[in-house]
C-alpha positions in Angstrom: 106.1 105.6 138.2 109.9 105.9 137.9 112.1 102.9 137.2 114.1 101.4 140.1 117.9 102.0 140.0 119.7 99.5 137.8 122.9 99.0 135.9 122.8 98.9 132.1 125.4 96.9 130.2 125.6 95.9 126.5 126.7 92.4 125.5 128.4 91.8 122.2 128.4 88.0 122.3 126.5 85.2 124.1 129.6 84.5 126.2 129.7 88.1 127.4 126.0 88.0 128.2 126.3 84.9 130.3 129.3 86.3 132.1 127.5 89.5 132.9 124.4 87.5 134.1 126.5 85.3 136.4 128.4 88.2 138.0 125.2 89.3 139.8 124.1 85.7 140.5 121.1 85.9 138.2 119.9 89.3 139.5 119.8 90.4 135.9 117.3 90.6 133.0 118.1 90.4 129.3 116.9 93.4 127.3 116.0 93.1 123.6 113.2 95.5 122.5 112.3 96.6 126.0 108.6 96.8 125.6 108.0 94.1 128.2 110.9 94.6 130.6 110.8 98.4 131.0 107.0 98.7 131.7 107.2 95.8 134.2 110.0 97.6 136.0 108.1 100.8 136.0 105.2 99.0 137.7 107.7 97.4 140.2 106.8 93.9 139.0 110.5 93.2 138.8 113.6 95.1 139.9 116.8 93.6 138.6 120.0 95.2 139.6 121.3 94.8 136.0 119.9 95.1 132.5 121.9 93.3 129.8 121.2 94.5 126.3 121.6 91.6 123.9 120.5 93.4 120.8 124.0 93.6 119.5 124.5 89.8 119.4 124.8 88.9 115.7 123.4 85.3 116.2 120.0 86.7 117.3 119.4 88.5 114.0 118.3 87.4 110.6 115.6 85.5 108.8 116.7 82.7 106.5 115.7 79.3 105.2 118.0 76.7 106.6 117.4 73.2 105.2 113.8 72.2 106.0 113.1 75.1 108.4 112.7 78.9 108.4 115.0 80.3 111.1 113.7 83.6 112.5 116.2 85.4 114.8 115.0 86.4 118.2 115.8 90.1 117.6 113.4 90.2 114.6 111.0 93.2 115.2 107.3 92.6 115.1 107.1 94.9 112.1 109.6 92.7 110.2 107.6 89.6 111.0 104.6 91.4 109.4 106.4 92.5 106.3 109.1 89.9 105.5 108.3 87.8 102.4 110.0 84.7 103.8 107.8 84.8 106.9 104.7 85.4 104.7 105.6 82.4 102.6 106.9 79.9 105.1 105.4 81.0 108.5 102.2 82.8 107.4 100.5 82.5 110.8 103.2 84.8 112.3 102.6 87.3 109.4 98.8 87.1 110.0 99.2 87.5 113.8 101.6 90.5 113.6 99.1 93.2 112.7 97.1 92.3 115.8 100.1 92.9 118.2 99.6 96.2 120.0 100.2 99.3 118.0 102.7 100.4 115.3 105.1 102.2 117.7 105.4 98.9 119.7 105.7 96.7 116.6 108.6 98.9 115.4 110.6 98.1 118.5 109.3 94.9 120.1 111.0 91.7 119.2 109.7 88.2 118.5 112.1 86.7 121.0 111.2 89.1 123.8 107.5 88.4 123.2 108.0 84.6 123.4 110.2 84.8 126.4 107.6 86.8 128.3 105.0 84.2 127.4 101.9 86.4 128.0 98.9 84.1 127.6 97.0 86.8 125.9 99.7 87.4 123.3 99.4 86.4 119.6 102.9 85.1 118.7 103.0 82.2 121.3 99.8 80.7 119.9 101.1 81.2 116.3 104.4 79.3 117.0 102.4 76.6 118.8 100.1 76.1 115.8 103.1 76.2 113.4 104.7 73.4 115.5 107.8 75.5 115.7 110.9 74.8 117.8 112.5 77.4 120.0 116.3 77.6 119.8 117.8 78.3 123.2 121.5 78.9 123.9 123.3 78.8 127.2 126.7 78.2 128.7 126.1 74.4 128.4 125.3 74.7 124.6 122.3 74.9 122.4 119.0 73.1 122.5 115.8 73.1 120.5 112.6 72.9 122.5 109.2 72.2 120.7 106.7 75.0 121.3 104.4 72.5 123.0 107.0 72.1 125.7 108.2 75.7 125.9 105.3 77.5 127.5 105.0 75.9 131.0 102.7 78.2 133.0 101.7 81.8 133.5 104.7 83.9 132.3 106.9 80.7 132.7 108.9 79.1 130.0 111.5 76.3 129.5 114.3 79.0 129.6 116.7 78.3 132.5 118.3 81.2 134.3 120.9 82.8 132.1 119.8 81.1 128.9 119.0 83.2 125.8 116.2 82.6 123.4 118.1 82.7 120.1 115.6 82.0 117.3 112.4 80.3 116.2 112.6 77.3 113.8 109.4 76.8 111.7 109.1 73.7 109.5 108.6 74.6 105.9 105.0 73.9 104.9 103.7 71.7 102.1 102.0 73.3 99.2 98.5 72.2 100.2 98.6 73.6 103.7 96.0 76.3 104.6 96.1 78.8 107.4 94.0 81.4 109.3 94.3 83.6 112.3 91.9 85.9 114.1 91.1 87.3 117.6 88.3 89.1 119.4 89.3 92.3 121.3 87.4 95.2 122.6 89.5 97.6 120.6 92.3 97.0 118.0 95.6 96.8 119.8 94.0 95.7 123.2 94.7 92.3 124.7 92.6 89.7 123.0 89.5 88.3 124.8 90.1 85.1 122.8 92.2 84.3 119.7 92.8 81.4 117.4 95.7 80.3 115.1 95.1 77.3 112.9 96.6 75.4 110.0 95.5 72.3 108.1 96.9 70.0 105.4 94.5 68.9 102.7 94.6 66.0 100.3 92.0 66.2 97.5 90.0 68.5 99.8 90.1 66.3 102.8 91.9 67.3 106.1 94.7 64.9 106.8 96.4 67.0 109.5 95.4 70.0 111.6 97.1 72.2 114.2 95.0 74.6 116.3 96.1 76.9 119.1 94.1 79.3 121.2 95.2 82.2 123.3 93.7 84.3 126.1 91.9 81.1 127.3 94.2 79.9 130.0 97.6 80.4 131.6 99.4 79.5 128.4 98.5 79.2 124.8 96.4 76.0 124.5 96.6 73.3 121.8 93.1 72.2 120.8 93.7 68.5 120.4 90.1 67.4 120.4 89.1 70.1 117.8 92.0 69.1 115.7 91.0 65.4 115.7 87.4 66.4 114.8 88.6 67.9 111.5 90.7 65.0 110.3 89.3 62.7 107.7 86.7 65.1 106.4 86.5 68.2 104.2 86.4 71.7 105.8 82.6 71.6 105.8 79.9 73.1 108.0 79.5 69.7 109.6 83.2 69.2 110.4 83.5 72.8 111.7 80.5 72.2 114.0 82.2 69.1 115.4 85.4 71.0 116.0 83.6 73.8 117.7 81.7 71.4 120.0 85.0 69.6 120.8 86.5 72.8 122.3 84.7 71.9 125.6 87.2 69.1 125.9 90.2 71.3 125.2 89.5 74.5 127.2 89.1 75.2 130.8 89.2 79.0 130.8 89.7 80.9 134.1 86.5 82.4 135.6 86.9 86.2 135.7 84.2 88.2 137.4 84.0 90.5 134.4 84.3 87.7 131.8 82.8 84.4 133.0 84.4 81.2 131.7 81.2 80.0 129.8 81.2 83.3 127.9 84.9 82.9 126.9 84.3 79.3 125.8 81.3 80.5 123.7 83.5 83.2 122.1 86.2 80.6 121.4 83.7 78.4 119.6 82.4 81.3 117.5 85.9 82.4 116.6 87.1 78.9 115.8 84.2 78.5 113.3 85.1 81.9 111.7 88.8 81.1 111.4 88.2 77.6 109.9 85.7 78.9 107.5 88.2 81.3 105.9 91.4 79.3 105.8 93.6 80.5 103.0 96.6 79.2 101.2 99.9 81.0 101.8 101.0 83.7 99.3 
């Protein structure tokens, strides 16, 4: 299907992007990698009169440690997330998730910011930033703000971004030395949307879990924090007994949609199996 008619403009600064957006009273979409916007336009899911290319805005690029956080610019390509040594060291869940995102051709062009702004509930990166307890840096005409990932994903394809605002970067707190991580998903074929996925991290003291952060995806309209499963792990080693408690607790955390081809009870069972698998192979960062 052909794309609807639109105007393409390139912004060189945030101020120019906001001006171009306001000129058409919000009937515009920001373009970064294009692997979400262009297919949705081809399917007539959206038909903005203007596409504003923000890939040339310098503030959206770069990966760097800034104080106590790793700042990852929104224009960082999926392939960069997968290969960057700073991401591997300080935000390993993103590095572990990246190989599961679609296929190499898409990873070479798709951007982290575009992926998070789309907020596909079956996507890997939203769950990873949720488990990492990251903050999303947003900039708009009224200034900058930092929104915790727990408050960023609001509903199906809905985020805390206000009209005209730009997702600028992701801020990941630097992890302590004794934090362990794991990520996995179940999909029919590699590169397909996940049937269920898990991103998890835990802090250990003398082998005992003192903090845990678990997020699941493709189990609801947003990535889901598994608070009951997290609580089930704290105060005990990562043992078969604590893993079984966490798996059982998922029934309190998840209320997956009932799909005729994939009933909710089956999705919940897959989530339990995958959570056990992920927790059983948690690894320290490189």
